[in-house]
Each structure stands twice: as C-alpha cells, then as structure tokens.
C-alpha positions in Angstrom: 105.6 190.6 29.5 108.8 189.0 30.5 111.9 190.1 28.9 114.4 187.3 28.8 118.2 188.5 29.1 120.7 186.3 27.2 123.4 184.4 28.8 126.4 186.9 29.2 124.5 190.0 29.3 126.3 192.9 31.0 124.8 195.0 33.8 124.9 198.0 31.5 122.7 196.3 28.9 120.3 195.1 31.7 120.1 198.8 33.0 119.5 200.2 29.5 116.6 197.7 29.1 115.1 198.7 32.3 115.4 202.5 31.5 113.5 201.8 28.2 110.7 199.7 29.6 110.0 202.4 32.5 110.3 205.2 29.9 107.2 203.4 28.1 105.3 203.8 31.4 105.8 200.2 32.7 107.0 199.1 36.1 109.7 196.6 36.2 110.7 193.7 38.4 114.2 192.2 38.0 114.2 188.6 38.9 117.7 186.7 39.1 117.2 183.1 38.5 119.7 180.2 38.7 120.5 180.3 34.9 118.5 183.4 33.5 117.8 186.9 34.4 114.3 188.2 33.5 112.7 191.6 33.7 109.0 191.6 34.1 107.3 194.7 32.7 103.9 195.4 34.2 101.2 197.9 33.1 99.5 198.9 30.0 100.7 196.7 27.3 99.4 199.4 24.7 102.3 201.5 25.7 104.9 198.8 24.6 106.9 198.9 21.5 107.7 195.3 21.4 109.9 195.5 18.3 112.0 198.1 20.1 112.9 195.9 23.0 113.5 192.9 21.0 116.5 194.7 19.4 118.0 195.8 22.7 121.6 194.4 23.1 121.5 191.4 25.7 117.8 190.6 25.2 117.1 186.9 24.1 113.1 187.1 23.8 110.3 188.5 24.9 107.3 186.5 26.4 103.7 187.5 27.1 102.5 186.8 30.6 99.1 185.0 30.3 98.0 185.0 34.0 96.3 187.9 35.3 98.6 188.2 38.2 101.9 188.7 36.8 104.8 188.9 39.2 103.2 186.5 41.6 103.0 184.0 38.7 105.4 181.1 37.9 105.5 182.5 34.3 107.9 185.2 35.7 109.6 183.3 38.3 110.2 179.4 38.2 112.1 179.2 41.4 110.4 179.1 44.7 110.3 182.2 46.8 111.9 181.6 50.2 111.3 184.2 52.9 113.8 184.5 55.7 112.2 185.3 59.0 113.9 187.7 61.5 115.2 187.0 64.2 114.3 183.3 64.4 116.2 182.6 61.1 113.4 180.3 59.9 113.0 180.2 55.9 109.4 179.9 54.6 109.3 178.1 51.4 112.1 175.6 52.1 111.9 172.1 53.2 111.2 172.9 56.8 107.7 173.4 58.0 107.7 176.7 60.0 105.1 177.0 62.8 103.8 180.4 64.3 101.7 180.2 67.3 100.3 182.4 70.0 97.0 183.8 71.3 94.3 185.4 69.2 94.8 188.6 71.0 97.6 190.0 73.2 95.5 190.1 76.5 98.4 191.0 79.3 102.3 190.9 79.5 102.2 187.8 81.7 100.2 185.5 79.5 101.9 186.7 76.5 105.4 185.9 78.0 104.4 182.5 79.2 103.0 181.5 76.0 106.1 182.7 74.0 108.2 180.5 76.1 105.8 177.4 75.9 105.7 177.6 72.0 109.4 178.2 71.8 110.1 175.0 73.7 107.7 173.1 71.4 109.4 174.1 68.3 107.6 177.0 67.1 109.6 179.8 65.1 107.1 182.6 65.3 104.8 184.3 68.0 101.5 185.5 66.6 99.2 188.0 68.8 96.7 190.5 67.8 97.5 194.0 69.2 94.6 195.5 67.1 91.6 193.2 66.9 89.0 193.5 64.1 85.9 191.9 65.7 82.4 191.5 64.4 80.7 193.2 67.4 81.8 196.6 68.5 81.3 195.6 72.1 84.0 192.8 71.9 87.6 193.2 73.1 89.5 195.3 70.5 93.2 194.6 71.7 95.6 196.6 73.8 96.9 198.8 70.7 100.6 200.0 71.2 100.8 198.6 74.4 100.2 195.0 73.0 102.9 195.6 70.3 105.2 196.4 73.3 104.7 193.2 74.9 105.3 191.3 71.7 108.5 193.0 71.3 109.7 192.1 74.8 108.6 188.4 74.0 110.9 188.5 71.1 113.6 189.6 73.2 113.3 187.1 75.5 112.8 184.1 73.0 114.0 185.1 69.6 110.8 184.4 68.1 109.7 186.0 65.1 106.7 188.4 65.9 103.8 188.3 63.6 100.8 190.8 64.2 97.9 192.3 62.0 97.7 195.7 60.6 94.2 196.9 60.1 94.6 200.6 58.7 97.0 202.3 56.5 97.7 204.9 59.4 99.0 202.0 61.5 101.5 200.5 59.1 104.6 202.5 60.3 103.7 201.9 63.8 103.6 197.9 63.4 106.3 197.9 61.1 108.5 199.3 64.2 107.5 196.5 66.3 106.6 193.5 64.0 108.9 191.3 62.1 105.9 190.2 59.8 102.9 192.2 59.1 99.7 190.4 58.7 96.8 191.3 56.5 93.7 189.7 57.9 91.0 188.1 55.8 88.6 191.1 56.0 91.3 193.3 54.4 92.4 191.1 51.7 90.9 193.5 49.1 91.7 196.8 51.1 94.0 197.9 48.1 95.2 201.0 49.8 96.4 198.8 52.6 98.0 196.4 50.4 99.8 199.3 48.7 101.0 200.6 52.1 102.4 197.3 53.2 104.0 196.9 49.8 105.9 200.0 50.3 107.6 198.9 53.4 110.3 196.2 53.6 108.9 193.8 56.3 107.6 190.5 55.1 103.7 190.3 54.8 101.6 187.4 55.6 98.4 187.7 53.4 95.4 186.0 54.6 92.7 184.8 51.9 89.5 186.5 52.2 86.6 184.4 53.4 84.8 184.6 49.9 87.8 185.2 47.5 88.7 183.0 44.7 92.2 181.8 44.2 92.6 184.5 41.4 91.6 187.3 43.5 93.9 186.1 46.4 96.8 186.1 44.0 95.9 189.6 42.7 96.0 190.8 46.2 99.5 189.4 46.5 100.1 191.3 43.3 99.3 194.6 44.8 101.8 194.0 47.4 104.6 192.8 45.0 103.9 195.5 42.6 104.3 198.1 45.3 108.0 197.0 45.9 107.7 194.2 48.5 108.4 190.8 47.2 108.2 189.0 50.5 104.6 187.8 50.5 103.4 184.7 52.5 100.0 183.4 51.3 97.9 182.0 54.1 94.5 179.7 53.6 92.4 180.3 56.5 89.1 178.8 55.5 86.3 180.3 53.1 82.5 180.8 54.2 80.1 178.0 52.8 76.8 176.5 53.7 78.4 174.2 56.3 77.6 174.8 60.0 79.7 172.2 61.7 82.8 174.5 61.8 83.5 178.2 61.5 84.8 178.2 58.1 85.6 175.4 55.3 89.1 174.9 55.2 90.2 174.5 51.5 93.3 172.6 51.6 93.1 171.9 47.8 94.1 175.5 47.5 97.7 174.5 48.5 98.7 172.4 45.4 96.6 174.5 43.3 98.5 177.8 44.4 102.0 175.9 44.1 101.1 174.9 40.5 100.8 178.5 39.1 102.8 180.7 41.8 106.2 180.9 43.1 105.0 182.4 46.6 105.1 180.3 49.7 101.5 179.2 51.4 100.8 178.4 55.0 97.7 177.3 56.7 95.6 178.6 59.6 93.5 175.9 60.8 92.3 177.7 63.8 90.4 180.3 62.0 89.8 177.8 59.4 87.8 175.5 61.5 86.9 177.4 64.8 87.0 174.2 66.9 89.8 172.8 68.9 89.1 169.3 68.1 89.6 170.1 64.4 92.9 172.1 64.7 95.2 169.1 65.1 93.8 167.0 62.2 93.9 170.0 59.9 97.5 170.8 60.9 98.4 167.3 60.0 96.4 167.2 56.7 97.8 170.9 55.7 101.4 169.6 56.0 100.5 166.4 54.1 98.9 168.5 51.2 102.1 170.5 50.9 101.8 173.7 53.2 105.0 175.3 53.9 103.9 176.4 57.3 101.1 176.7 59.9 99.7 179.6 62.0 98.0 178.1 65.0 96.2 179.8 68.1 97.6 178.8 71.5 96.5 180.2 74.9 97.6 179.2 78.4 94.0 179.2 79.5 91.6 178.9 76.6 88.4 178.8 78.6 89.1 182.3 79.7 90.6 183.8 76.5 89.1 187.2 75.7 88.5 186.2 72.1 87.9 183.0 70.1 88.3 180.7 73.4 86.8 177.7 71.3 89.7 177.4 68.6 92.7 178.0 70.8 95.0 175.0 71.9 96.2 174.7 75.3 100.0 174.4 75.7 99.7 170.6 76.2 97.5 170.3 73.2 100.0 172.2 71.1 102.9 170.4 72.2 101.3 166.9 71.3 100.2 168.6 67.8 103.9 169.5 67.3 105.1 166.1 67.8 102.5 164.7 65.3 103.3 167.3 62.8 107.0 166.1 62.9 106.1 162.8 61.7 103.9 163.8 59.1 106.7 166.3 57.9 109.0 163.6 57.6 106.5 161.4 55.8 106.5 164.0 53.0 110.3 164.6 53.0 110.2 167.8 55.1 111.3 168.5 58.6 109.7 170.6 61.4 
C-alpha cells in the first residue's frame, strides 16, 4: 500500500508513521515527489491495521498498490527515475540517449584500452566488458576474472568512461563492486533471487537484463527484489527473448519499451547485440530502439571482430560503431532527445 503524506507534514510525523509501519512487520520505502511525499509499505497486508495508520498525524490517505510489483510501479512513484552514472556523469532516464559499448569479454589489456578510446571518441558514456563470462559450453572462453576487472578500471582511469560488467555469483558481488560503476545481472541470472538480493544490498547501480523467456511482470518482479533490498538504482535492459525464429539469435521485443514505461518509473535500455546476434541487424535495431523510446543502448564493439574470443558475429567494428552513433544522433533528435 501507499501512505500519502499531507502537504505541510513534519519530519517527526513522517518518522512516526514509518516506525508504525515497520512495527507491523512491513518494509518501507520513502519517495519524495515534486509535490507529495509517499511511503510505500511492502509486505504481508494481513499484518496492517489500516485504520490505525489513517489516523496518524500528517497522513492524507492510504492507497492500495494493485500491481504485483510494488516499488517498481508508477502507482508508487509517478516521476521517472533518473540514474546518474559515475564517473562519466551521464544520466539514464533523462532526455539524453546514453550509449554503453565495448567487447563481449575482456580479452587483453591492449585491445580493451584501444576499444575504450574509440568508443569514447564516438560519444559513448560507458565501457562494457565481461571479466567473468557465462558461456553455454564449458570449453568456451570464460573470461580473465579479476585481471579483467583491473583492465576495466585502468580503461576508466584513462577515459572517464563508466565501467559496466556482469556479476555471476553472490560471492563475487563485493569483488565486482570494488571495480565496476554499474553491476550487470545477465539474462541467465534474472531470477537468481539470492543474487538479486545481494546486489540490492550494495549501492552501485544495477543493470538488469530481461531473461530470455521472462514475461514483463517477471522482469519487473526481478527488479522489485533489488529495490526491496535497498537499492533503488535499477536500469532495465531488453535483450531479446527466445522464440521459434531462426534468422536471429533472439527476437528483440521493442514493444516492451513503451509497455514498461506505461507501468514503471524505471529507465529501460536495449541490447541489440544479444538481441539479434548479427552485425547487420545491430544498427537498424539501435535506431528502432531509440525511436521506440529507449533511454539508452548497450552495444558490443571489438577492434577485430573476426578474431574475438566470444560472439564474433554480433560485435561491431570501430568504424561500424562510429557510423551507427552518427545515425543514432539523428533519430534521437527526431524524438526530441539528444546523444
């Protein structure tokens, strides 16, 4: 439920209300809006004495939350969530399209630093790269682990780009938090609830990818786990779903963008590289995603795609990335945004 505080309520009244709600066994999330402060009370509604809360000084009204996802819902927060990325200063959820780019996996120091410089010059705000790689085959390249994280940190120092990398297990959350600026939860882990809880207990923004067979409701409930654990800085990412089609790696469901924006305040970006699996489809889907309202993109770029250790067929060359960024800027302007 949502407890709406009245205009002119005091901090003491707000604190008293929060204490009452938590005494009932519910968790609280205070949301300061432009004209109202609301307290989202989440938990077993059977524990709630609604009449007692309605009589608390400073309370205007109590409204039930109808959506199964509570704090991720627009019922709780009408204003869009804008997430600031460090150290680049980019704001995801604003009127600017934020582009994160880089190789599928961190392969070596030289290639990563070269790629970071290229994407920075092209207008990217973030550097992606997997230090720990979840692969379908146990014989495929699994990443450089902490050495890869060190290379990412060095690239950040040289370029000022925001570092985005994936965490795969709970035991690696603290390690990756020390190096990354944004922690990514991959599609395979979208419903790894212990991992969602763990990244929710640290303060770095979380980029949550949609599971390959997840519904929109399941996607938002996964985000709910992170927010409910204490971290409101969740960036949703549509990366395609598994269907019967064979011409592409996944089917990129761009209609999810306006659907999410209709019911949730969380920003949503798109991954056209994993979403299609083919270089020739990446640029058109970048442009389509921006036109559909995406607030950012995460794209795979490699200095020598033919010899990439993983996913060579979906990684743009530096030249292709520069051309794509030029076109993204044009589409962004057409929908009243900027790159």
